[in-house]
DSSP file (Angstrom, degrees, kcal/mol; ACC not computed):
  #  RESIDUE AA STRUCTURE BP1 BP2  ACC     N-H-->O    O-->H-N    N-H-->O    O-->H-N    TCO  KAPPA ALPHA  PHI   PSI    X-CA   Y-CA   Z-CA
    1    1 A X              0   0    0      0, 0.0     2,-0.5     0, 0.0    16,-0.1   0.000 360.0 360.0 360.0 -48.4  157.7  105.2   83.0
    2    2 A X        -     0   0    0     18,-0.1    17,-2.1     1,-0.1     2,-0.4  -0.585 360.0 -29.9  74.7-123.3  156.6  107.6   85.8
    3    3 A X  E     -A   18   0A   0     -2,-0.5     2,-0.4    15,-0.2    15,-0.2  -0.966  63.0-177.8-140.1 115.7  159.5  108.6   88.0
    4    4 A X  E     -A   17   0A   0     13,-3.1    13,-2.5    -2,-0.4     2,-0.4  -0.966   5.2-177.9-123.8 130.1  162.5  106.3   88.6
    5    5 A X  E     +A   16   0A   0     -2,-0.4     2,-0.4    11,-0.2    11,-0.2  -0.993  12.3 169.8-128.5 122.9  165.5  107.0   90.9
    6    6 A X  E     -A   15   0A   0      9,-2.4     9,-3.0    -2,-0.4     2,-0.4  -0.993  31.1-132.6-138.1 142.0  168.4  104.5   91.1
    7    7 A X  E     +A   14   0A   0     -2,-0.4     2,-0.3     7,-0.2     7,-0.2  -0.793  36.2 179.5 -88.0 132.3  171.8  104.5   92.6
    8    8 A X  E  >> +A   13   0A   0      5,-3.4     4,-1.7    -2,-0.4     5,-1.7  -0.821  45.6  28.6-129.4 167.0  174.4  103.1   90.2
    9    9 A X  T  45S-     0   0    0     -2,-0.3     3,-0.3     1,-0.2    -1,-0.2   0.892 128.4 -49.6  50.8  55.4  178.2  102.4   90.0
   10   10 A X  T  45S-     0   0    0      1,-0.2    -1,-0.2    -3,-0.2    -2,-0.1   0.913 111.1 -49.3  53.0  50.9  178.8  101.7   93.6
   11   11 A X  T  45S+     0   0    0      2,-0.2    -1,-0.2    -3,-0.1    -2,-0.2   0.819 114.7 109.5  62.8  35.4  177.1  104.8   94.9
   12   12 A X  T  <5S+     0   0    0     -4,-1.7    47,-2.3    -3,-0.3    48,-0.5   0.658  76.7  33.2-107.2 -23.1  178.8  107.2   92.5
   13   13 A X  E   < -AB   8  58A   0     -5,-1.7    -5,-3.4    45,-0.2     2,-0.5  -0.990  60.3-152.9-137.5 141.1  175.9  108.1   90.2
   14   14 A X  E     -AB   7  57A   0     43,-2.9    43,-2.8    -2,-0.4     2,-0.5  -0.971  16.1-151.3-110.8 124.4  172.2  108.5   90.6
   15   15 A X  E     -AB   6  56A   0     -9,-3.0    -9,-2.4    -2,-0.5     2,-0.5  -0.840  13.1-171.2 -95.7 128.6  170.1  107.8   87.5
   16   16 A X  E     +AB   5  55A   0     39,-2.9    39,-2.4    -2,-0.5     2,-0.4  -0.983   6.7 176.0-123.8 124.5  166.9  109.8   87.3
   17   17 A X  E     +AB   4  54A   0    -13,-2.5   -13,-3.1    -2,-0.5     2,-0.3  -0.972   8.3 166.2-125.5 142.1  164.2  109.1   84.6
   18   18 A X  E     -AB   3  53A   0     35,-2.5    35,-2.6    -2,-0.4     2,-0.4  -0.996  31.2-139.3-153.2 155.5  160.8  110.7   84.4
   19   19 A X  E     - B   0  52A   0    -17,-2.1    33,-0.2    -2,-0.3    32,-0.0  -0.954  46.5 -98.4-111.3 136.5  157.9  111.2   82.1
   20   20 A X        -     0   0    0     31,-2.6    31,-0.1    -2,-0.4   -18,-0.1  -0.305  30.1-166.3 -59.2 131.6  156.4  114.7   82.2
   21   21 A X  S    S+     0   0    0      1,-0.1    -1,-0.2    60,-0.0    54,-0.0   0.736  87.9  26.5 -87.0 -26.8  153.3  114.9   84.5
   22   22 A X  S    S-     0   0    0      2,-0.1    -1,-0.1     0, 0.0    -2,-0.1   0.394 110.5-103.0-120.6   1.0  152.1  118.2   83.2
   23   23 A X  S    S+     0   0    0      1,-0.3     2,-0.1    28,-0.1    -3,-0.1   0.571  70.4 147.6  85.7   8.8  153.5  118.5   79.6
   24   24 A X        -     0   0    0      1,-0.1    -1,-0.3     2,-0.1    -2,-0.1  -0.441  51.1-135.4 -75.9 153.3  156.3  120.9   80.6
   25   25 A X  S    S+     0   0    0     -2,-0.1    21,-3.2    20,-0.1     2,-0.3   0.658  85.3  31.9 -83.7 -17.3  159.6  120.7   78.7
   26   26 A X  E     -D   45   0B   0     19,-0.2    50,-0.3    27,-0.0     2,-0.3  -0.944  61.5-174.7-138.0 159.7  161.7  120.9   81.9
   27   27 A X  E     -D   44   0B   0     17,-2.5    17,-3.0    -2,-0.3     2,-0.4  -0.936  22.0-124.1-143.6 165.1  161.5  119.8   85.5
   28   28 A X  E     -DE  43  74B   0     46,-2.5    46,-3.0    -2,-0.3     2,-0.6  -0.943  14.2-152.1-113.1 138.0  163.6  120.3   88.6
   29   29 A X  E     -DE  42  73B   0     13,-3.5    13,-2.3    -2,-0.4     2,-0.5  -0.953  13.1-164.2-109.0 123.0  164.9  117.4   90.6
   30   30 A X  E     -DE  41  72B   0     42,-2.8    42,-2.8    -2,-0.6     2,-0.7  -0.939   6.1-162.3-114.8 119.6  165.3  118.2   94.3
   31   31 A X  E     -DE  40  71B   0      9,-3.4     9,-2.0    -2,-0.5     2,-0.6  -0.898   9.6-171.2 -99.4 113.7  167.4  115.9   96.6
   32   32 A X  E     -DE  39  70B   0     38,-2.7    38,-2.2    -2,-0.7     2,-0.5  -0.933  18.9-139.1-109.8 115.8  166.7  116.6  100.2
   33   33 A X  E  >  - E   0  69B   0      5,-3.0     4,-2.6    -2,-0.6    36,-0.3  -0.619  13.8-147.2 -73.4 122.8  169.0  114.8  102.7
   34   34 A X  T  4 S+     0   0    0     34,-2.8    -1,-0.1    -2,-0.5    35,-0.1   0.745  88.4  51.7 -71.5 -25.3  166.6  113.7  105.4
   35   35 A X  T  4 S+     0   0    0     33,-0.5    -1,-0.2     1,-0.1    34,-0.1   0.919 128.2  15.9 -78.0 -43.3  169.0  114.0  108.4
   36   36 A X  T  4 S-     0   0    0      2,-0.1    -2,-0.2    -3,-0.0    -1,-0.1   0.636  93.2-124.9-105.7 -18.1  170.1  117.6  107.8
   37   37 A X     <  +     0   0    0     -4,-2.6    -3,-0.1     1,-0.3    -2,-0.0   0.497  54.4 157.0  81.8   3.4  167.6  118.9  105.4
   38   38 A X        -     0   0    0     -5,-0.2    -5,-3.0    -6,-0.1     2,-0.4  -0.323  27.0-150.2 -63.3 146.1  170.4  119.9  103.0
   39   39 A X  E     -D   32   0B   0     -7,-0.2     2,-0.4    -3,-0.1    -7,-0.2  -0.930  21.0-174.5-127.5 143.1  169.2  120.2   99.4
   40   40 A X  E     -D   31   0B   0     -9,-2.0    -9,-3.4    -2,-0.4     2,-0.4  -0.998  14.4-164.8-129.8 134.6  170.7  119.8   95.9
   41   41 A X  E     +D   30   0B   0     -2,-0.4     2,-0.3   -11,-0.2   -11,-0.2  -0.950   9.1 176.8-124.0 141.6  168.7  120.7   92.8
   42   42 A X  E     -D   29   0B   0    -13,-2.3   -13,-3.5    -2,-0.4     2,-0.3  -0.986  28.2-116.4-139.9 149.0  169.3  119.7   89.2
   43   43 A X  E     -D   28   0B   0     -2,-0.3     2,-0.4   -15,-0.2   -15,-0.2  -0.618  19.9-158.6 -86.3 143.7  167.3  120.4   86.0
   44   44 A X  E     -D   27   0B   0    -17,-3.0   -17,-2.5    -2,-0.3     2,-0.4  -0.993   7.7-152.3-121.2 125.3  165.8  117.6   83.9
   45   45 A X  E     -D   26   0B   0     -2,-0.4     9,-0.4   -19,-0.2     2,-0.3  -0.838   8.5-150.1 -99.9 133.9  165.0  118.3   80.2
   46   46 A X        +     0   0    0    -21,-3.2     2,-0.3    -2,-0.4     7,-0.2  -0.707  21.0 164.7 -98.6 151.7  162.2  116.4   78.5
   47   47 A X  B   > +C   52   0A   0      5,-2.4     5,-2.6    -2,-0.3     3,-0.1  -0.962  34.2  35.8-153.3 170.3  162.0  115.5   74.9
   48   48 A X  T   5S-     0   0    0     -2,-0.3     2,-0.4     3,-0.2    -2,-0.0  -0.188  91.4 -42.4  82.9-174.6  160.1  113.1   72.5
   49   49 A X  T   5S+     0   0    0      1,-0.2     2,-0.2     2,-0.1    -1,-0.1  -0.923 134.0  30.8-138.2 110.8  156.5  112.0   72.6
   50   50 A X  T   5S-     0   0    0     -2,-0.4     2,-0.5    -3,-0.1    -1,-0.2   0.524 113.7-109.7 -70.0 161.6  155.5  111.3   75.3
   51   51 A X  T   5 +     0   0    0     -2,-0.2   -31,-2.6   -31,-0.1     2,-0.3  -0.495  53.5 163.8 -65.9 115.1  157.8  113.8   77.0
   52   52 A X  E   < -BC  19  47A   0     -5,-2.6    -5,-2.4    -2,-0.5     2,-0.3  -0.922  15.5-172.1-131.5 158.1  160.5  111.8   78.8
   53   53 A X  E     -B   18   0A   0    -35,-2.6   -35,-2.5    -2,-0.3     2,-0.3  -0.992   7.3-169.4-149.0 154.8  163.8  112.7   80.3
   54   54 A X  E     +B   17   0A   0     -9,-0.4     2,-0.3    -2,-0.3   -37,-0.2  -0.992  12.8 166.9-145.1 138.1  166.8  111.0   81.9
   55   55 A X  E     -B   16   0A   0    -39,-2.4   -39,-2.9    -2,-0.3     2,-0.4  -0.984  26.8-132.7-147.2 156.9  169.8  112.5   83.7
   56   56 A X  E     -B   15   0A   0     -2,-0.3     2,-0.5   -41,-0.2   -41,-0.2  -0.929  15.8-159.7-111.2 138.5  172.6  111.3   85.9
   57   57 A X  E     -B   14   0A   0    -43,-2.8   -43,-2.9    -2,-0.4     2,-0.3  -0.973  19.0-128.3-117.7 125.4  173.5  113.1   89.1
   58   58 A X  E >   -B   13   0A   0     -2,-0.5     3,-1.8   -45,-0.2     4,-0.5  -0.566   9.6-140.5 -72.5 131.6  177.0  112.6   90.6
   59   59 A X  G >  S+     0   0    0    -47,-2.3     3,-1.4    -2,-0.3    -1,-0.2   0.831 101.6  68.0 -60.6 -31.0  176.8  111.6   94.2
   60   60 A X  G 3  S+     0   0    0    -48,-0.5    -1,-0.3     1,-0.3     5,-0.1   0.703  94.8  57.3 -63.4 -17.9  179.7  113.9   94.9
   61   61 A X  G <  S+     0   0    0     -3,-1.8    -1,-0.3     3,-0.1    -2,-0.2   0.666  90.1  92.5 -83.1 -17.6  177.4  116.8   94.1
   62   62 A X  S <  S-     0   0    0     -3,-1.4     3,-0.1    -4,-0.5   -23,-0.1  -0.323  92.1-108.7 -75.7 159.6  174.9  115.8   96.8
   63   63 A X  S    S+     0   0    0    -32,-0.2     2,-0.3     1,-0.2    -1,-0.1   0.869 103.6  12.3 -56.7 -39.4  175.2  117.2  100.4
   64   64 A X        -     0   0    0    -26,-0.1    -1,-0.2     1,-0.1    -3,-0.1  -0.990  67.7-137.1-139.0 148.6  176.4  113.9  101.8
   65   65 A X  S    S+     0   0    0     -2,-0.3     2,-0.4     1,-0.1    24,-0.2   0.771  91.3  35.4 -76.8 -26.5  177.6  110.7   99.9
   66   66 A X  S    S+     0   0    0     22,-0.1     2,-0.3    23,-0.1    22,-0.2  -0.982  87.5  69.0-129.7 140.3  175.7  108.3  102.1
   67   67 A X  E    S- F   0  87B   0     20,-2.1    20,-3.0    -2,-0.4     2,-0.4  -0.916  76.3 -49.8 148.5-173.8  172.4  108.6  103.7
   68   68 A X  E     - F   0  86B   0     -2,-0.3   -34,-2.8    18,-0.2   -33,-0.5  -0.818  50.5-178.9-101.9 133.8  168.6  108.9  103.2
   69   69 A X  E     -EF  33  85B   0     16,-2.9    16,-2.2    -2,-0.4     2,-0.5  -0.917  27.5-142.7-128.6 152.9  167.1  111.3  100.7
   70   70 A X  E     -EF  32  84B   0    -38,-2.2   -38,-2.7    -2,-0.3     2,-0.6  -0.991  22.7-158.9-107.8 122.8  163.7  112.4   99.5
   71   71 A X  E     -EF  31  83B   0     12,-3.3    12,-2.5    -2,-0.5     2,-0.4  -0.915  12.3-170.7-106.0 118.3  164.0  112.9   95.7
   72   72 A X  E     -EF  30  82B   0    -42,-2.8   -42,-2.8    -2,-0.6     2,-0.5  -0.863  16.4-146.2-114.5 143.7  161.2  115.2   94.4
   73   73 A X  E     -EF  29  81B   0      8,-3.0     7,-3.1    -2,-0.4     8,-1.2  -0.938  18.6-167.1-108.0 123.2  160.2  116.1   90.9
   74   74 A X  E     -EF  28  79B   0    -46,-3.0   -46,-2.5    -2,-0.5     2,-0.4  -0.936  10.1-178.6-115.5 131.8  158.9  119.6   90.4
   75   75 A X  E >  S- F   0  78B   0      3,-2.3     3,-1.9    -2,-0.4   -48,-0.1  -0.999  78.8  -6.7-126.0 130.5  157.2  120.9   87.3
   76   76 A X  T 3  S-     0   0    0     -2,-0.4    -1,-0.1   -50,-0.3     3,-0.1   0.839 130.8 -58.1  53.1  36.2  156.1  124.6   87.1
   77   77 A X  T 3  S+     0   0    0      1,-0.2     2,-0.4    -3,-0.0    -1,-0.3   0.418 115.5 109.6  80.3  -1.4  157.1  124.9   90.8
   78   78 A X  E <  S-F   75   0B   0     -3,-1.9    -3,-2.3     2,-0.0     2,-0.4  -0.890  73.7-116.7-111.7 138.7  154.8  122.2   92.1
   79   79 A X  E     +F   74   0B   0     -2,-0.4    -5,-0.2    -5,-0.2     3,-0.1  -0.574  36.0 170.5 -70.6 123.5  155.9  118.8   93.4
   80   80 A X  E     +     0   0B   0     -7,-3.1     2,-0.3    -2,-0.4    -1,-0.2   0.590  63.3   3.9-110.1 -15.9  154.4  116.2   91.0
   81   81 A X  E     -F   73   0B   0     -8,-1.2    -8,-3.0     2,-0.0    -1,-0.4  -0.979  57.4-168.8-162.2 155.2  156.3  113.1   92.3
   82   82 A X  E     -F   72   0B   0     -2,-0.3     2,-0.3   -10,-0.2   -10,-0.2  -0.992   3.2-176.6-149.2 151.4  158.7  112.0   95.0
   83   83 A X  E     -F   71   0B   0    -12,-2.5   -12,-3.3    -2,-0.3     2,-0.2  -0.983  26.5-117.1-142.2 149.5  160.7  108.8   95.8
   84   84 A X  E     -F   70   0B   0     49,-0.3     2,-0.4    -2,-0.3   -14,-0.2  -0.587  24.9-166.3 -82.6 153.4  163.0  107.8   98.6
   85   85 A X  E     -F   69   0B   0    -16,-2.2   -16,-2.9    -2,-0.2     2,-0.6  -0.968   4.4-167.3-140.7 124.0  166.7  107.1   98.0
   86   86 A X  E     -F   68   0B   0     -2,-0.4     2,-0.8   -18,-0.2   -18,-0.2  -0.939   3.3-165.1-115.2 111.1  168.9  105.3  100.4
   87   87 A X  E     +F   67   0B   0    -20,-3.0   -20,-2.1    -2,-0.6     3,-0.2  -0.849  21.5 161.8 -93.6 109.1  172.7  105.6   99.6
   88   88 A X     >  +     0   0    0     -2,-0.8     4,-2.4   -22,-0.2     3,-0.2  -0.028  26.6 122.2-125.3  30.1  174.1  102.9  101.8
   89   89 A X  H  > S+     0   0    0      1,-0.2     4,-2.2   -24,-0.2     5,-0.1   0.829  78.2  57.5 -63.9 -29.4  177.6  102.1  100.5
   90   90 A X  H  > S+     0   0    0      2,-0.2     4,-1.9    -3,-0.2    -1,-0.2   0.896 108.9  44.8 -65.8 -38.9  179.0  103.0  103.9
   91   91 A X  H  > S+     0   0    0     -3,-0.2     4,-2.6     2,-0.2    -2,-0.2   0.893 111.4  53.1 -71.2 -39.8  176.9  100.3  105.5
   92   92 A X  H  X S+     0   0    0     -4,-2.4     4,-2.2     1,-0.2    -2,-0.2   0.901 109.0  50.4 -59.3 -41.1  177.7   97.8  102.8
   93   93 A X  H  X S+     0   0    0     -4,-2.2     4,-2.3     2,-0.2    74,-0.3   0.913 109.4  50.3 -63.7 -43.7  181.4   98.5  103.5
   94   94 A X  H  X S+     0   0    0     -4,-1.9     4,-2.5     1,-0.2    -2,-0.2   0.920 110.5  49.6 -60.2 -45.5  180.9   97.9  107.2
   95   95 A X  H  X S+     0   0    0     -4,-2.6     4,-2.5     1,-0.2    -1,-0.2   0.881 109.1  52.9 -62.6 -37.8  179.1   94.6  106.5
   96   96 A X  H  X S+     0   0    0     -4,-2.2     4,-2.3     2,-0.2    -1,-0.2   0.918 110.0  47.6 -63.2 -43.2  181.9   93.5  104.3
   97   97 A X  H  X S+     0   0    0     -4,-2.3     4,-2.0     2,-0.2    -2,-0.2   0.924 112.6  48.5 -64.0 -44.1  184.5   94.2  107.0
   98   98 A X  H  X S+     0   0    0     -4,-2.5     4,-1.9     1,-0.2    -2,-0.2   0.891 110.7  51.3 -64.2 -38.4  182.4   92.4  109.6
   99   99 A X  H  X S+     0   0    0     -4,-2.5     4,-2.3     1,-0.2    -1,-0.2   0.903 108.0  52.0 -64.6 -41.0  182.0   89.4  107.2
  100  100 A X  H  X S+     0   0    0     -4,-2.3     4,-1.9     1,-0.2    -1,-0.2   0.877 107.3  53.0 -63.0 -36.9  185.8   89.3  106.6
  101  101 A X  H  X S+     0   0    0     -4,-2.0     4,-0.6     1,-0.2    -1,-0.2   0.911 110.0  48.4 -62.1 -41.5  186.3   89.3  110.4
  102  102 A X  H >< S+     0   0    0     -4,-1.9     3,-0.6     1,-0.2    -2,-0.2   0.872 108.7  52.7 -68.1 -36.8  183.9   86.3  110.6
  103  103 A X  H 3< S+     0   0    0     -4,-2.3    -1,-0.2     1,-0.2    -2,-0.2   0.888 109.3  50.1 -64.0 -38.5  185.7   84.5  107.8
  104  104 A X  H 3< S+     0   0    0     -4,-1.9     2,-0.4    -5,-0.2    -1,-0.2   0.613  88.0 103.4 -75.9 -12.1  189.0   84.9  109.6
  105  105 A X    <<  -     0   0    0     -4,-0.6    -3,-0.0    -3,-0.6    -4,-0.0  -0.589  46.2-177.7 -76.2 123.9  187.5   83.5  112.8
  106  106 A X        +     0   0    0     -2,-0.4     2,-0.3     2,-0.0    -1,-0.1   0.416  63.2  37.9-100.8   0.8  188.7   80.0  113.4
  107  107 A X  S    S-     0   0    0      2,-0.0     2,-0.6     0, 0.0     5,-0.0  -0.833  84.4-105.0-141.5 177.1  186.7   79.4  116.6
  108  108 A X        +     0   0    0     -2,-0.3     2,-0.1     4,-0.1    -3,-0.0  -0.449  66.5 149.3-101.7  57.1  183.4   80.0  118.3
  109  109 A X     >  -     0   0    0     -2,-0.6     4,-2.2     1,-0.1     3,-0.3  -0.368  64.0-101.9 -90.0 168.5  185.0   82.6  120.6
  110  110 A X  H  > S+     0   0    0      1,-0.2     4,-2.4     2,-0.2     5,-0.2   0.845 120.6  58.4 -58.1 -35.0  183.3   85.7  122.2
  111  111 A X  H  > S+     0   0    0      1,-0.2     4,-2.2     2,-0.2    -1,-0.2   0.923 108.6  44.8 -61.8 -43.0  185.0   88.0  119.6
  112  112 A X  H  > S+     0   0    0     -3,-0.3     4,-2.6     2,-0.2    -2,-0.2   0.895 111.8  52.4 -67.9 -39.8  183.4   86.0  116.8
  113  113 A X  H  X S+     0   0    0     -4,-2.2     4,-2.4     1,-0.2    -1,-0.2   0.896 110.1  49.1 -62.4 -39.1  180.0   86.0  118.5
  114  114 A X  H  X S+     0   0    0     -4,-2.4     4,-2.3     2,-0.2    -2,-0.2   0.916 111.7  47.8 -66.6 -44.1  180.2   89.8  119.0
  115  115 A X  H  X S+     0   0    0     -4,-2.2     4,-2.6     2,-0.2    -2,-0.2   0.898 113.1  49.2 -64.0 -40.4  181.1   90.4  115.3
  116  116 A X  H  X S+     0   0    0     -4,-2.6     4,-2.5     2,-0.2    -2,-0.2   0.924 111.4  48.3 -65.4 -44.5  178.3   88.1  114.2
  117  117 A X  H  X S+     0   0    0     -4,-2.4     4,-2.2     2,-0.2    -2,-0.2   0.908 113.1  48.4 -62.3 -41.8  175.8   89.8  116.4
  118  118 A X  H  X S+     0   0    0     -4,-2.3     4,-2.5     2,-0.2     5,-0.2   0.932 112.0  48.6 -63.6 -46.4  176.9   93.2  115.1
  119  119 A X  H  X S+     0   0    0     -4,-2.6     4,-2.7     1,-0.2     5,-0.2   0.892 110.8  51.4 -61.6 -40.6  176.7   92.1  111.5
  120  120 A X  H  X S+     0   0    0     -4,-2.5     4,-2.7     2,-0.2     5,-0.2   0.930 110.9  47.3 -63.3 -45.4  173.2   90.6  112.0
  121  121 A X  H  X S+     0   0    0     -4,-2.2     4,-2.4     2,-0.2     5,-0.2   0.939 114.6  46.0 -61.5 -47.3  171.9   93.9  113.6
  122  122 A X  H  X S+     0   0    0     -4,-2.5     4,-2.5     2,-0.2    -2,-0.2   0.929 114.2  48.5 -62.6 -45.7  173.4   96.0  110.8
  123  123 A X  H  X S+     0   0    0     -4,-2.7     4,-2.8    -5,-0.2     5,-0.2   0.927 112.7  47.3 -61.0 -46.7  172.1   93.7  108.1
  124  124 A X  H  X S+     0   0    0     -4,-2.7     4,-2.2     1,-0.2    -1,-0.2   0.895 112.5  49.2 -64.5 -40.1  168.6   93.6  109.5
  125  125 A X  H  X S+     0   0    0     -4,-2.4     4,-2.3    -5,-0.2    -1,-0.2   0.918 113.0  47.5 -64.3 -42.6  168.4   97.3  110.0
  126  126 A X  H  X S+     0   0    0     -4,-2.5     4,-2.6     2,-0.2    -2,-0.2   0.935 112.9  47.9 -64.1 -46.6  169.6   97.9  106.4
  127  127 A X  H  X S+     0   0    0     -4,-2.8     4,-2.1     1,-0.2    -1,-0.2   0.883 112.2  50.0 -63.1 -37.5  167.1   95.4  104.9
  128  128 A X  H  X S+     0   0    0     -4,-2.2     4,-2.2    -5,-0.2    -1,-0.2   0.896 110.3  49.7 -67.4 -39.9  164.3   96.9  107.0
  129  129 A X  H  X S+     0   0    0     -4,-2.3     4,-2.2     2,-0.2    -2,-0.2   0.909 111.3  49.3 -63.9 -41.8  165.3  100.4  105.8
  130  130 A X  H  X S+     0   0    0     -4,-2.6     4,-2.1     2,-0.2    -2,-0.2   0.868 109.3  52.6 -65.7 -35.7  165.3   99.2  102.1
  131  131 A X  H  X S+     0   0    0     -4,-2.1     4,-2.4     2,-0.2    -2,-0.2   0.910 109.1  49.2 -64.7 -42.2  161.9   97.6  102.7
  132  132 A X  H  X S+     0   0    0     -4,-2.2     4,-2.1     2,-0.2    -2,-0.2   0.881 109.1  53.1 -63.9 -37.8  160.5  100.9  104.0
  133  133 A X  H  X S+     0   0    0     -4,-2.2     4,-0.5     2,-0.2   -49,-0.3   0.899 109.4  48.9 -63.6 -39.5  162.0  102.6  100.9
  134  134 A X  H >< S+     0   0    0     -4,-2.1     3,-1.1     1,-0.2     4,-0.3   0.917 111.0  49.5 -64.9 -43.6  160.2  100.1   98.7
  135  135 A X  H >< S+     0   0    0     -4,-2.4     3,-1.4     1,-0.2     6,-0.4   0.852 104.2  60.1 -63.5 -34.0  156.9  100.6  100.5
  136  136 A X  H 3< S+     0   0    0     -4,-2.1    -1,-0.2     1,-0.3    -2,-0.2   0.660  96.7  61.7 -70.0 -14.3  157.4  104.4  100.2
  137  137 A X  T << S+     0   0    0     -3,-1.1    -1,-0.3    -4,-0.5    -2,-0.2   0.548  85.3  96.4 -87.9  -7.2  157.4  104.0   96.4
  138  138 A X  S <> S-     0   0    0     -3,-1.4     4,-2.4    -4,-0.3     5,-0.2  -0.341  91.3-107.3 -76.5 164.7  153.8  102.6   96.3
  139  139 A X  T  4 S+     0   0    0      1,-0.2     4,-0.4     2,-0.2    -1,-0.1   0.913 121.8  39.3 -59.6 -44.3  150.9  104.8   95.6
  140  140 A X  T >4 S+     0   0    0      1,-0.2     3,-1.2     2,-0.2    -1,-0.2   0.917 116.3  51.8 -71.1 -43.5  149.7  104.7   99.3
  141  141 A X  G >4 S+     0   0    0     -6,-0.4     3,-1.8     1,-0.3     6,-0.2   0.799  96.2  67.9 -64.7 -30.1  153.3  104.9  100.6
  142  142 A X  G 3< S+     0   0    0     -4,-2.4    -1,-0.3     1,-0.3    -2,-0.2   0.714 102.4  47.4 -65.3 -18.4  154.2  108.0   98.6
  143  143 A X  G <  S+     0   0    0     -3,-1.2     2,-0.7    -4,-0.4    -1,-0.3   0.387  95.6  85.4 -99.6   2.4  151.7  110.0  100.7
  144  144 A X    X   -     0   0    0     -3,-1.8     3,-1.4    -4,-0.2     4,-0.5  -0.873  53.1-172.9-111.6 102.7  153.0  108.7  104.0
  145  145 A X  T 3> S+     0   0    0     -2,-0.7     4,-1.6     1,-0.3     3,-0.4   0.636  76.0  81.9 -69.0 -12.4  156.0  110.6  105.3
  146  146 A X  H 3> S+     0   0    0      1,-0.2     4,-2.3     2,-0.2    -1,-0.3   0.827  84.5  59.1 -61.2 -31.3  156.4  108.1  108.1
  147  147 A X  H <> S+     0   0    0     -3,-1.4     4,-2.6    -6,-0.2    -1,-0.2   0.897 103.3  51.4 -63.9 -39.1  158.2  105.8  105.7
  148  148 A X  H  > S+     0   0    0     -4,-0.5     4,-2.2    -3,-0.4    -1,-0.2   0.898 110.6  48.3 -65.7 -40.0  160.9  108.5  105.2
  149  149 A X  H  X S+     0   0    0     -4,-1.6     4,-2.7     2,-0.2    -1,-0.2   0.905 111.9  50.4 -63.8 -41.8  161.3  108.8  108.9
  150  150 A X  H  X S+     0   0    0     -4,-2.3     4,-2.3     2,-0.2     5,-0.3   0.906 109.2  50.7 -63.7 -43.3  161.6  105.1  109.3
  151  151 A X  H  X S+     0   0    0     -4,-2.6     4,-2.3     1,-0.2    -2,-0.2   0.947 113.7  45.2 -58.9 -49.4  164.2  104.8  106.5
  152  152 A X  H  X S+     0   0    0     -4,-2.2     4,-2.9     1,-0.2     5,-0.2   0.927 112.0  51.1 -62.6 -46.7  166.3  107.5  108.2
  153  153 A X  H  X S+     0   0    0     -4,-2.7     4,-2.0     1,-0.2    -1,-0.2   0.913 113.6  44.1 -58.6 -44.9  166.0  106.1  111.7
  154  154 A X  H  X S+     0   0    0     -4,-2.3     4,-2.3     2,-0.2    -1,-0.2   0.883 113.8  50.1 -70.7 -38.0  167.1  102.6  110.6
  155  155 A X  H  X S+     0   0    0     -4,-2.3     4,-2.7    -5,-0.3    -2,-0.2   0.949 112.1  47.6 -63.1 -47.9  169.9  103.9  108.5
  156  156 A X  H  X S+     0   0    0     -4,-2.9     4,-2.2     1,-0.2    -2,-0.2   0.867 111.5  50.8 -63.5 -36.2  171.2  106.1  111.3
  157  157 A X  H  X S+     0   0    0     -4,-2.0     4,-1.9    -5,-0.2    -1,-0.2   0.927 111.6  47.3 -66.6 -44.2  171.0  103.2  113.8
  158  158 A X  H  X S+     0   0    0     -4,-2.3     4,-2.1     1,-0.2    -2,-0.2   0.911 112.7  50.3 -61.7 -41.5  172.9  100.9  111.4
  159  159 A X  H  X S+     0   0    0     -4,-2.7     4,-2.2     1,-0.2    -1,-0.2   0.889 108.5  51.9 -63.9 -39.3  175.5  103.6  110.9
  160  160 A X  H  < S+     0   0    0     -4,-2.2    -1,-0.2     2,-0.2    -2,-0.2   0.856 108.8  50.8 -68.2 -33.4  175.9  104.1  114.7
  161  161 A X  H  < S+     0   0    0     -4,-1.9    -1,-0.2     1,-0.2    -2,-0.2   0.900 114.7  43.2 -67.8 -40.2  176.5  100.4  115.2
  162  162 A X  H >< S+     0   0    0     -4,-2.1     3,-3.3    -5,-0.2     4,-0.3   0.836  83.8 150.9 -71.5 -32.0  179.1  100.5  112.5
  163  163 A X  T 3< S-     0   0    0     -4,-2.2     3,-0.5     1,-0.3    -1,-0.2  -0.035  78.2 -17.6  30.8-117.6  180.6  103.7  113.9
  164  164 A X  T 3  S+     0   0    0      1,-0.2    -1,-0.3    -4,-0.1    -2,-0.1   0.141 112.0  98.4 -99.2  21.1  184.3  103.7  113.0
  165  165 A X    <   +     0   0    0     -3,-3.3     2,-0.3    -4,-0.1    -1,-0.2   0.542  50.4 113.7 -85.2  -3.7  184.6  100.0  112.3
  166  166 A X        -     0   0    0     -3,-0.5     3,-0.4    -4,-0.3   -72,-0.1  -0.524  46.4-170.0 -71.5 126.3  184.4  100.5  108.6
  167  167 A X        +     0   0    0     -2,-0.3    -1,-0.1   -74,-0.3   -73,-0.1   0.188  69.8  74.9-101.7  16.4  187.7   99.6  107.0
  168  168 A X  S    S-     0   0    0    -78,-0.1    -1,-0.2     0, 0.0    -2,-0.1   0.199 103.1-112.3-114.1  15.5  187.0  100.8  103.5
  169  169 A X              0   0    0     -3,-0.4    -2,-0.1     1,-0.1   -79,-0.0   0.891 360.0 360.0  54.1  42.6  187.4  104.6  104.0
  170  170 A X              0   0    0    -80,-0.1   -80,-0.1   -81,-0.1    -1,-0.1   0.432 360.0 360.0-114.5 360.0  183.7  105.0  103.4
């Protein structure tokens, strides 16, 4: 099993599953928001043989609801695993609004061209950030903090393009 971190239920819950790396009965899960450095920590209890654990973390407990995180698993005070987590429901909402604008466009006018260009940039930045997050989960990538910087940079750029155009209160 290793260490698995997933966003579920439209960015409301984070599911964390892990297998004990050191044989300890408990672990700490530390969510570090990459932009501000804000941290949220939660305990994970292991049981069974092999020792495994699963917990859900409410996104509302995290420092920010959308953004890039490093999720670290600590046993006996030492980091034994880490994974990136990109909560991007705000960007998804922005893309949905831009897509709706394009659907409503009946012509090939400058307004439609602008909305399409904006949607393309946001989509490509998001996909690239997700690709970096995937690369950071590999054995080689997990030791390269550059992926975490790349995820954050691309997320923040997509967010800046969307700025206040999101129509979903996200």
